[in-house]
C-alpha positions as CSV (number, residue, x, y, z in Angstrom):
1,M,12.6,-17.0,-8.7
2,A,13.6,-13.5,-8.5
3,N,16.1,-11.8,-5.8
4,I,14.0,-8.5,-4.5
5,A,14.0,-6.2,-2.2
6,F,11.0,-5.3,-0.3
7,I,10.4,-1.1,1.3
8,G,8.5,-0.8,4.0
9,L,7.0,-3.1,6.7
10,G,3.5,-2.3,8.3
11,N,0.5,-3.8,7.7
12,M,0.3,-3.8,4.6
13,G,4.0,-4.2,3.6
14,G,4.7,-7.2,6.1
15,P,2.4,-9.8,5.0
16,M,3.6,-9.0,1.2
17,A,6.6,-9.5,1.8
18,I,6.2,-12.8,3.5
19,N,4.4,-14.0,0.9
20,L,7.0,-13.6,-1.4
21,V,9.8,-15.1,0.7
22,K,6.8,-18.3,1.2
23,A,7.3,-18.5,-3.0
24,G,10.2,-19.0,-3.2
25,H,12.2,-16.0,-3.5
26,S,15.3,-14.5,-2.1
27,V,13.9,-11.4,-0.1
28,C,15.9,-8.4,1.3
29,V,14.0,-6.3,3.6
30,Y,14.1,-2.9,4.8
31,D,12.0,-0.9,8.0
32,L,12.7,1.7,9.9
33,S,11.2,-0.6,12.8
34,A,13.0,-2.9,13.7
35,Q,10.5,-5.5,14.6
36,A,8.8,-5.0,11.8
37,V,11.8,-6.5,10.2
38,I,12.6,-9.6,12.7
39,D,9.1,-9.7,12.0
40,V,9.6,-10.9,7.9
41,V,13.5,-11.7,8.4
42,E,12.1,-14.7,10.9
43,H,10.0,-16.0,7.7
44,G,13.6,-16.6,5.4
45,A,14.1,-12.8,4.0
46,S,17.3,-11.2,4.2
47,T,17.8,-6.7,5.6
48,A,20.5,-4.9,5.2
49,T,20.8,-1.8,7.5
50,S,19.7,0.9,4.1
51,A,17.5,1.0,1.5
52,Q,20.5,1.7,-0.6
53,E,22.2,-1.1,0.6
54,A,18.9,-4.1,0.4
55,V,18.6,-2.9,-3.8
56,K,22.0,-3.5,-4.2
57,G,21.9,-6.8,-7.1
58,A,18.0,-6.7,-7.0
59,E,16.4,-7.5,-10.0
60,V,12.5,-6.3,-8.6
61,I,12.1,-3.5,-6.0
62,V,8.6,-3.5,-4.2
63,S,7.2,-0.6,-1.6
64,M,5.3,0.5,0.2
65,L,5.2,3.4,2.4
66,P,3.1,6.2,3.5
67,A,2.8,9.1,0.9
68,G,3.8,10.8,-1.9
69,K,6.8,12.5,-0.2
70,H,8.2,9.0,1.2
71,V,8.2,7.5,-2.3
72,K,10.0,10.8,-3.8
73,A,12.7,11.1,-1.1
74,V,12.9,7.5,-1.2
75,Y,13.4,7.3,-5.1
76,I,14.2,10.4,-6.5
77,G,15.3,12.0,-3.2
78,E,19.4,12.9,-1.6
79,D,20.8,9.4,-2.6
80,G,18.0,8.2,-3.9
81,L,17.5,4.1,-5.2
82,V,17.2,5.6,-8.6
83,N,21.4,6.0,-8.0
84,H,21.5,2.1,-6.7
85,I,18.9,0.8,-9.0
86,N,20.4,-1.9,-11.3
87,K,19.9,-0.8,-15.2
88,G,17.0,-2.8,-16.5
89,A,15.7,-4.1,-12.6
90,L,11.3,-3.6,-12.4
91,V,10.4,-1.5,-10.0
92,I,7.3,-2.2,-8.1
93,D,5.3,0.6,-5.7
94,S,2.6,-0.7,-3.8
95,S,1.9,2.8,-2.4
96,T,-1.2,4.5,-2.0
97,I,-0.2,8.6,-3.5
98,D,-1.2,11.2,-5.3
99,V,-1.4,10.6,-8.8
100,A,1.6,13.5,-9.7
101,S,3.6,11.9,-7.4
102,A,3.7,8.2,-8.9
103,Q,4.1,10.3,-12.0
104,E,6.8,11.8,-11.3
105,V,9.2,8.8,-9.8
106,G,8.3,6.6,-12.3
107,K,9.2,9.1,-14.9
108,T,12.6,9.5,-13.5
109,L,12.7,5.9,-13.0
110,T,11.8,5.5,-16.6
111,E,15.2,7.4,-17.7
112,A,17.4,6.4,-15.8
113,G,16.9,3.0,-17.2
114,I,14.9,1.4,-14.4
115,D,10.9,-0.1,-15.4
116,F,8.7,0.7,-13.2
117,I,4.6,0.8,-12.7
118,D,2.4,1.9,-9.4
119,A,0.3,-0.7,-8.3
120,P,-1.9,0.4,-5.2
121,V,-3.6,-2.4,-3.0
122,S,-7.3,-3.4,-2.3
123,G,-7.7,-5.8,0.3
124,G,-6.9,-4.8,3.4
125,V,-4.5,-6.9,6.2
126,G,-7.0,-9.9,5.3
127,G,-6.0,-9.5,1.9
128,A,-2.4,-9.2,2.4
129,Q,-2.3,-12.2,4.7
130,A,-3.5,-14.7,2.6
131,G,-1.8,-13.0,-0.8
132,T,-4.9,-12.4,-2.2
133,L,-5.2,-8.9,-2.9
134,S,-6.4,-6.7,-5.5
135,F,-3.7,-4.7,-7.9
136,M,-4.1,-2.1,-9.6
137,V,-1.1,-0.8,-12.0
138,G,-0.4,1.8,-14.3
139,G,2.6,1.7,-16.5
140,T,3.0,0.0,-19.5
141,K,2.0,-3.3,-21.2
142,E,5.4,-4.8,-20.8
143,A,6.1,-3.3,-17.7
144,F,2.7,-4.9,-16.1
145,E,3.5,-8.0,-18.0
146,K,7.4,-8.1,-16.1
147,A,5.3,-7.5,-13.0
148,K,3.1,-10.6,-13.2
149,P,4.6,-13.1,-11.9
150,V,5.8,-11.2,-8.5
151,L,2.3,-9.9,-8.2
152,T,0.9,-13.4,-8.2
153,N,3.2,-14.6,-5.2
154,M,0.8,-11.8,-3.1
155,G,-3.0,-10.8,-5.2
156,K,-5.4,-13.5,-7.3
157,N,-6.3,-9.9,-8.9
158,L,-4.2,-8.3,-11.2
159,F,-5.5,-5.5,-13.4
160,H,-3.9,-2.8,-15.9
161,A,-5.7,0.6,-15.7
162,G,-3.5,2.7,-18.1
163,D,-0.5,4.0,-17.5
164,L,1.6,5.8,-15.5
165,G,-0.8,6.9,-12.6
166,A,-2.9,5.5,-13.3
167,G,-3.1,2.3,-10.8
168,Q,-3.5,5.4,-8.0
169,V,-6.6,6.7,-10.4
170,A,-8.2,3.6,-10.3
171,K,-7.6,3.2,-6.3
172,V,-9.0,6.4,-5.2
173,C,-12.2,5.5,-7.4
174,N,-12.4,2.2,-5.4
175,N,-12.0,3.6,-1.7
176,M,-14.5,6.4,-2.3
177,L,-17.4,4.2,-3.4
178,L,-16.3,1.8,-0.8
179,S,-16.3,4.9,1.7
180,V,-19.7,5.9,0.6
181,L,-21.4,2.4,0.2
182,M,-19.7,1.6,4.0
183,V,-21.4,5.2,5.5
184,G,-24.8,4.7,3.6
185,T,-24.3,0.2,5.4
186,S,-23.9,1.9,8.5
187,E,-26.8,4.4,8.7
188,A,-29.3,1.7,7.2
189,L,-28.4,-0.6,9.9
190,Q,-28.5,2.1,12.4
191,L,-32.2,3.2,11.2
192,G,-33.4,-0.8,11.5
193,I,-32.0,-0.7,14.9
194,A,-33.4,2.1,16.3
195,N,-36.9,1.5,15.0
196,G,-36.9,-2.2,16.5
197,L,-35.2,-4.8,14.0
198,D,-32.9,-7.1,14.8
199,P,-29.4,-5.7,13.1
200,K,-28.2,-9.8,11.9
201,V,-32.1,-9.8,10.6
202,L,-32.2,-6.7,9.1
203,S,-28.8,-7.8,7.1
204,D,-29.7,-11.1,6.2
205,I,-32.9,-9.4,4.7
206,M,-30.9,-6.5,2.6
207,S,-28.0,-8.6,1.9
208,K,-30.4,-11.1,-0.6
209,S,-32.7,-8.2,-1.6
210,S,-31.5,-4.8,-3.3
211,G,-29.5,-3.1,-0.6
212,S,-26.4,-6.2,-1.5
213,N,-22.9,-4.5,-1.3
214,W,-19.6,-6.1,0.1
215,T,-19.8,-3.5,3.1
216,L,-22.8,-4.6,4.3
217,D,-22.2,-8.6,3.0
218,V,-18.2,-9.1,4.1
219,Y,-17.5,-6.7,6.4
220,N,-20.5,-6.3,8.2
221,P,-20.0,-2.2,10.4
222,C,-22.5,-3.5,13.1
223,P,-21.5,-5.6,16.6
224,D,-21.7,-9.2,16.6
225,V,-23.2,-9.9,13.2
226,M,-20.3,-11.2,11.2
227,E,-17.6,-12.9,12.8
228,G,-13.8,-12.6,11.4
229,V,-14.4,-8.2,11.0
230,P,-13.3,-5.8,12.8
231,S,-16.4,-4.5,13.9
232,S,-16.8,-7.4,16.3
233,N,-13.5,-7.3,17.6
234,D,-14.3,-3.4,19.3
235,Y,-13.1,-2.2,15.1
236,N,-9.5,-3.4,15.5
237,G,-7.1,-4.9,12.8
238,G,-8.3,-3.6,9.3
239,F,-7.9,-0.7,7.4
240,M,-7.2,2.2,9.9
241,V,-10.0,5.5,9.5
242,D,-6.7,7.9,9.3
243,L,-6.1,5.6,6.3
244,M,-9.7,5.5,4.7
245,A,-9.7,9.5,5.4
246,K,-5.8,10.1,3.7
247,D,-7.6,8.4,0.5
248,L,-10.3,10.4,0.5
249,G,-8.2,13.4,0.5
250,L,-5.8,11.7,-2.0
251,A,-9.7,11.5,-4.3
252,M,-10.8,14.8,-3.7
253,D,-7.7,16.2,-4.9
254,T,-8.2,14.0,-8.0
255,A,-11.3,15.7,-8.3
256,V,-10.3,18.8,-8.6
257,A,-7.6,18.3,-10.6
258,S,-9.8,16.6,-13.2
259,Q,-13.0,19.4,-11.8
260,S,-15.5,16.0,-11.5
261,S,-17.9,16.5,-9.5
262,T,-18.0,14.5,-6.4
263,P,-20.6,15.3,-4.2
264,M,-20.8,12.2,-1.9
265,G,-16.9,11.1,-1.7
266,A,-16.8,15.0,-0.1
267,L,-19.4,14.4,2.0
268,A,-17.8,10.6,2.9
269,R,-14.3,12.4,3.4
270,S,-16.0,15.0,5.5
271,L,-17.3,12.4,8.1
272,Y,-14.2,10.1,8.3
273,A,-12.0,13.1,8.9
274,M,-14.4,14.3,11.6
275,H,-14.6,10.8,12.8
276,A,-11.0,10.8,13.4
277,A,-11.0,13.7,14.6
278,S,-12.6,12.5,17.2
279,G,-9.4,10.3,18.1
280,Q,-10.6,7.2,16.1
281,G,-8.5,7.6,13.7
282,G,-6.9,3.8,14.5
283,K,-10.1,2.1,14.8
284,D,-10.9,0.4,11.8
285,F,-13.4,2.1,8.5
286,S,-15.9,0.3,9.7
287,S,-16.1,2.1,13.1
288,I,-18.4,4.4,11.2
289,F,-20.8,2.7,12.3
290,N,-20.8,4.4,15.6
291,V,-21.5,8.1,14.4
292,F,-24.6,7.2,13.4
293,N,-25.2,5.2,16.4
294,K,-28.4,8.1,18.7
295,N,-27.2,6.8,21.7
296,N,-23.5,7.9,21.6
């Protein structure tokens, strides 16, 4: 078991930290939200008054932060953690951020004798709670192997995507495809409904046909078709529209940098940006279903 510092206890980070505690690790947590800290401490974690204090003596540091600017500020900003983490320790940053920031932070930490991997996740809040996340890792093979014992306590699918930043590229590619599938599934279901079909019957038909996909089969966006998904809970819980819009922005930045053509991704980004601007940013991303409701 390892001494682990966990920085960032949001909807994803909190459950991930709890799973590390349950696995028997000694976990010290830090977050700006006092309640988020309390929720994890109640499961057996310890806490610190600052991120700098939290990483003292830690063998592994895990972070789950909102954006690249936050990751850079925490690790390599003024009084950044690079000055407080022990040489030989491992940093696992599971934030979804831009590739350049991941590479900059990773390079700085590596030069300071600290191992680093960018390890964004897929699986949502449910996967974080269940410990079934998928980790897409960028970094050296040696750092990836070193991280495996910790990652397996939070997820079930571990992928070494390549060098520093490769995890972020894999994540934005995955989420871009997810958004396109959700938009397509939503408009297909709404087309059926508009023409008198029962959405549950139509979902069953498409699930057993060539239209089958994860958003239809596992995360159906139509209310009351499937139990236990956000669409049947007024689109609460799950992966917020604001976060999908953010990830699609990162995907478009990545496309511009490599001069890649992503017309479907660009359209999905516009739709999600519009949906967020209409006041739906806090709802689950499957609420894009309502954009295609001709009765709205």
